[in-house]
C-alpha positions as CSV (number, residue, x, y, z in Angstrom):
1,M,0.0,0.0,0.0
2,S,1.2,3.5,-0.8
3,V,1.8,6.0,2.0
4,G,-0.9,8.3,0.5
5,R,-3.6,5.6,0.7
6,G,-2.5,4.8,4.3
7,L,-2.9,8.4,5.3
8,T,-6.4,8.4,3.7
9,Y,-7.3,5.3,5.7
10,L,-6.1,6.8,8.9
11,I,-7.9,10.1,8.5
12,F,-11.2,8.3,7.8
13,A,-10.6,6.1,10.9
14,G,-9.9,9.1,13.1
15,F,-13.2,10.8,12.0
16,A,-15.2,7.6,12.3
17,W,-13.9,7.0,15.9
18,G,-15.1,10.4,16.8
19,T,-18.7,9.5,15.9
20,A,-18.7,6.7,18.3
21,G,-18.7,9.1,21.2
22,A,-21.9,10.8,19.9
23,A,-23.6,7.4,19.4
24,A,-22.5,6.3,22.9
25,S,-24.0,9.5,24.4
26,L,-27.3,8.7,22.7
27,V,-27.1,5.1,24.0
28,F,-26.5,6.4,27.6
29,E,-29.4,8.8,27.3
30,T,-31.9,6.1,26.2
31,S,-30.7,3.1,28.2
32,D,-28.9,2.0,31.4
33,L,-26.0,0.5,29.5
34,G,-22.6,1.4,31.0
35,P,-19.4,2.3,29.2
36,L,-17.7,-1.1,29.7
37,A,-20.7,-3.0,28.5
38,L,-20.9,-0.8,25.5
39,S,-17.3,-1.4,24.8
40,F,-17.9,-5.2,25.1
41,W,-20.8,-5.0,22.6
42,R,-18.7,-2.9,20.3
43,C,-16.0,-5.6,20.1
44,V,-18.6,-8.4,19.8
45,G,-20.5,-6.6,17.1
46,G,-17.4,-5.7,15.1
47,L,-16.2,-9.4,15.3
48,L,-19.6,-10.7,14.0
49,L,-19.6,-8.2,11.1
50,L,-16.0,-9.2,10.1
51,L,-16.4,-13.0,10.2
52,P,-18.6,-13.2,7.1
53,V,-16.2,-10.9,5.2
54,L,-13.2,-13.1,6.2
55,A,-15.1,-16.3,5.2
56,L,-16.0,-14.8,1.8
57,R,-12.5,-13.7,1.1
58,A,-11.1,-17.1,2.1
59,R,-13.3,-18.7,-0.5
60,Q,-12.2,-16.2,-3.1
61,R,-8.5,-16.9,-2.3
62,S,-8.9,-20.7,-2.1
63,G,-7.2,-21.2,-5.5
64,S,-4.4,-18.6,-5.0
65,A,-1.2,-18.9,-3.2
66,V,-0.9,-16.5,-0.2
67,P,2.4,-16.3,1.6
68,A,2.1,-17.7,5.1
69,E,3.0,-15.5,8.0
70,P,5.4,-17.2,10.5
71,R,3.5,-18.7,13.4
72,R,5.4,-16.9,16.1
73,R,5.1,-13.5,14.3
74,R,1.4,-14.0,13.9
75,L,0.9,-14.9,17.5
76,V,2.8,-11.8,18.6
77,R,0.6,-9.7,16.3
78,I,-2.7,-11.2,17.4
79,V,-2.1,-11.3,21.1
80,G,-0.3,-8.0,21.3
81,T,-3.0,-6.2,19.4
82,G,-5.8,-7.8,21.3
83,V,-4.3,-7.1,24.8
84,G,-3.4,-3.6,23.8
85,L,-6.9,-2.9,22.5
86,S,-8.5,-4.2,25.7
87,L,-6.2,-2.2,27.9
88,F,-6.7,1.0,25.8
89,Q,-10.5,0.9,26.0
90,S,-10.9,-0.4,29.5
91,A,-8.4,1.9,31.2
92,Y,-9.8,4.9,29.3
93,F,-13.3,4.3,30.5
94,A,-12.1,3.8,34.0
95,A,-10.1,7.0,33.8
96,V,-13.1,9.0,32.7
97,E,-15.1,7.5,35.6
98,A,-12.4,8.4,38.1
99,T,-11.4,11.9,37.0
100,G,-13.9,13.1,34.5
101,L,-14.2,13.2,30.7
102,A,-12.1,16.3,30.1
103,V,-9.1,15.3,32.2
104,G,-9.3,11.6,31.2
105,T,-9.4,12.4,27.5
106,V,-6.7,15.0,27.4
107,V,-4.3,12.9,29.5
108,T,-4.9,9.8,27.3
109,L,-4.7,11.4,23.9
110,G,-2.0,13.9,25.0
111,T,0.3,11.2,26.5
112,G,-0.2,8.8,23.5
113,P,1.9,10.8,20.9
114,V,4.7,11.3,23.5
115,L,4.9,7.6,24.3
116,I,4.7,6.7,20.6
117,A,7.4,9.1,19.6
118,V,9.7,7.9,22.4
119,G,8.9,4.3,21.7
120,A,9.4,4.7,17.9
121,R,12.8,6.4,18.5
122,L,14.0,3.6,20.9
123,T,12.6,0.6,19.0
124,M,12.8,1.6,15.3
125,G,15.1,4.6,15.2
126,E,12.3,6.9,13.7
127,R,13.1,10.6,13.8
128,L,10.5,13.3,14.0
129,G,12.7,16.1,12.7
130,R,12.1,19.8,13.6
131,G,8.9,20.0,11.6
132,G,7.5,16.9,13.1
133,I,8.3,18.1,16.7
134,L,6.5,21.4,15.9
135,A,3.5,19.5,14.5
136,V,3.2,17.3,17.5
137,A,3.5,20.3,19.8
138,G,0.8,22.1,17.9
139,A,-1.5,19.0,17.9
140,L,-1.1,18.6,21.7
141,A,-1.8,22.3,22.2
142,G,-4.9,22.1,20.0
143,L,-6.1,19.1,21.9
144,G,-5.6,20.8,25.2
145,V,-7.6,23.9,24.0
146,L,-10.3,21.6,22.6
147,V,-10.8,19.5,25.7
148,L,-9.9,21.9,28.5
149,G,-11.5,25.0,27.0
150,G,-14.9,23.9,28.2
151,E,-16.0,22.8,31.6
152,G,-13.1,21.7,33.8
153,G,-12.8,18.5,35.8
154,E,-11.2,17.7,39.1
155,V,-7.8,16.0,38.6
156,R,-7.5,12.8,40.6
157,P,-4.2,10.9,40.7
158,L,-5.8,7.5,40.2
159,G,-7.7,8.8,37.1
160,V,-4.5,10.3,35.7
161,A,-2.6,7.0,36.2
162,L,-5.4,5.1,34.5
163,A,-5.3,7.5,31.6
164,V,-1.6,7.1,31.2
165,L,-2.1,3.3,31.3
166,S,-4.7,3.7,28.5
167,A,-2.3,5.8,26.4
168,A,0.3,3.0,26.9
169,G,-2.1,0.5,25.5
170,Y,-2.8,2.7,22.4
171,A,0.9,3.3,22.0
172,A,1.7,-0.4,22.1
173,I,-0.9,-1.1,19.4
174,T,0.5,1.6,17.1
175,L,4.2,0.6,17.6
176,L,3.5,-3.1,17.2
177,T,1.6,-2.5,13.9
178,R,4.3,-0.2,12.5
179,W,7.2,-2.5,13.6
180,L,5.6,-5.6,12.0
181,G,4.8,-3.6,8.9
182,R,8.2,-2.1,8.2
183,D,9.1,-5.0,5.9
184,G,5.7,-5.3,4.4
185,G,4.8,-8.2,6.7
186,G,2.4,-6.5,9.1
187,G,-0.2,-9.2,8.5
188,D,-3.7,-8.9,7.1
189,S,-5.6,-5.9,8.6
190,L,-9.0,-7.6,8.5
191,S,-7.8,-10.8,10.4
192,T,-5.8,-8.6,12.8
193,T,-8.9,-6.6,13.6
194,A,-11.1,-9.7,14.0
195,W,-8.6,-11.4,16.4
196,A,-8.3,-8.1,18.3
197,F,-12.0,-7.9,18.8
198,A,-12.2,-11.6,19.9
199,I,-9.5,-11.1,22.5
200,G,-11.1,-7.7,23.5
201,S,-14.5,-9.4,23.9
202,L,-13.1,-12.0,26.2
203,G,-11.2,-9.5,28.3
204,L,-14.2,-7.1,28.7
205,L,-16.8,-9.8,29.3
206,P,-16.3,-10.1,33.1
207,M,-16.4,-6.3,33.6
208,A,-19.4,-6.0,31.3
209,I,-21.3,-8.7,33.3
210,G,-20.5,-6.8,36.5
211,E,-21.8,-3.6,35.0
212,G,-24.9,-5.0,33.4
213,V,-24.4,-6.4,29.9
214,V,-28.1,-6.3,28.8
215,P,-29.5,-2.8,28.4
216,H,-32.9,-1.8,29.8
217,T,-34.6,0.8,27.6
218,A,-38.0,2.1,26.6
219,D,-36.8,2.5,23.0
220,P,-35.1,-0.8,22.1
221,V,-35.1,-0.2,18.3
222,R,-33.1,3.0,18.7
223,V,-30.6,1.4,21.0
224,V,-30.1,-1.6,18.8
225,G,-29.7,0.6,15.8
226,L,-27.1,2.7,17.6
227,L,-25.2,-0.4,18.7
228,I,-25.2,-1.7,15.1
229,Y,-23.8,1.6,13.9
230,V,-21.1,1.6,16.6
231,A,-20.1,-1.9,15.7
232,A,-20.1,-1.3,12.0
233,V,-18.6,2.1,11.2
234,P,-16.3,3.3,14.0
235,T,-15.3,-0.3,15.0
236,A,-15.2,-3.0,12.2
237,L,-14.5,-0.6,9.3
238,A,-12.4,2.0,11.2
239,Y,-10.1,-0.4,13.0
240,A,-9.5,-2.4,9.8
241,L,-8.5,0.8,8.0
242,Y,-6.4,1.9,11.0
243,F,-4.4,-1.3,11.1
244,A,-3.9,-1.1,7.3
245,G,-2.7,2.5,7.4
246,A,-0.6,2.2,10.5
247,A,1.5,-0.5,8.8
248,V,2.9,2.0,6.2
249,V,2.9,5.4,8.0
250,R,5.4,6.5,10.7
251,A,4.2,5.7,14.2
252,A,4.4,9.3,15.4
253,T,2.4,10.5,12.4
254,V,-0.3,7.9,13.1
255,S,-0.6,9.1,16.7
256,V,-1.2,12.7,15.6
257,I,-3.6,11.9,12.8
258,M,-5.7,9.9,15.3
259,L,-6.2,13.2,17.2
260,L,-8.8,13.9,14.5
261,E,-11.1,11.8,16.8
262,P,-11.9,14.6,19.2
263,V,-12.4,17.0,16.2
264,S,-15.1,14.9,14.7
265,A,-16.6,14.3,18.2
266,A,-16.9,18.0,18.7
267,A,-18.6,18.5,15.4
268,M,-21.1,15.7,16.2
269,A,-21.7,17.2,19.6
270,V,-22.7,20.5,17.9
271,T,-24.7,19.2,15.0
272,L,-26.3,16.1,16.6
273,L,-26.5,16.7,20.3
274,G,-27.1,20.5,20.2
275,E,-24.1,21.5,22.3
276,R,-22.8,25.1,22.0
277,L,-19.8,25.8,19.8
278,M,-17.4,27.6,22.1
279,P,-14.4,29.7,20.8
280,A,-12.1,27.2,22.4
281,T,-13.6,24.4,20.3
282,V,-13.0,26.4,17.1
283,A,-9.4,27.3,18.1
284,G,-8.5,23.7,19.2
285,T,-10.0,22.2,16.0
286,L,-8.1,24.6,13.8
287,L,-4.8,23.8,15.6
288,L,-5.4,20.1,15.3
289,L,-6.3,20.2,11.6
290,T,-3.2,22.3,10.9
291,A,-0.9,20.0,12.7
292,V,-2.4,16.9,11.0
293,A,-2.1,18.5,7.6
294,G,1.5,19.5,8.3
295,L,2.4,16.0,9.4
296,A,0.6,14.4,6.5
297,A,2.4,16.6,4.0
298,A,5.8,15.9,5.6
299,E,5.1,12.1,5.5
300,A,4.2,12.3,1.8
301,R,7.3,14.4,1.0
302,G,9.5,11.9,2.9
303,A,8.0,8.9,1.1
304,A,8.5,10.6,-2.3
305,A,12.1,11.4,-1.4
306,R,12.8,7.8,-0.4
307,R,11.4,6.6,-3.8
308,R,13.7,8.9,-5.7
309,L,16.8,7.4,-3.9
310,P,19.0,5.3,-6.2
311,V,18.7,1.5,-5.6
312,P,22.1,0.1,-4.6
313,A,23.5,-2.5,-7.0
């Protein structure tokens, strides 16, 4: 896959993930379903939607030779992605519960790029460069304005620690996907996503049962429709595109592009939920979009420069 297509996939995934928050807000308004139970159904629904696609594709490939991925490498990819996904979602919801949405979100999404940049430098030797450092700083500044520009939240040490743990799970997923994809052997994005959902479902099931896994609502059709949307667009489709794009784009660039999630969430809050558009929301959104555009342009220029390099004899 080209870097340009990978960037397109990541941008769509970032915006799609942001719509999950608006859908979740509507689910919480019309039912007693909790965040951990919603995350469990999100993984289960995404897995159920991907299984027929994988089965159909397996039939289409039955007569073609597909290079087999080494067993140990495949095990590392599947288990690492599944555990990282479970940790990312569970710790984030726990952080929001402990210290509030604003603080939990800004710490999770703000710490993620830092952990990824440091991890990519230590494990893969990736360099941000001066422009990349400025873009990351601008993105973090925009995120801070976007999240903290509204109502503040009380900072609790336990919530901050859980948010950092969530960011570590997200950073682990991104770094593992990029590390395995450096030589073009990052594995199939659809199967990776399906296995991650399977492991995430098993990991979230005990907590979902404790919270109440079956929703009680006066409008079951609406709740089921919202759950299907959450499972289909910001889960099955978005995660498949994310894993495919993250395999060919620098890890630090991936982390900043994923900050598009709060931008799309803010837009949905205004257009769908009727929330007021504050000046801080506009300023934070502009900063984030500028940073993402700068990093995407730098990534594309770097890929073009590498293609122009002479091939050694």
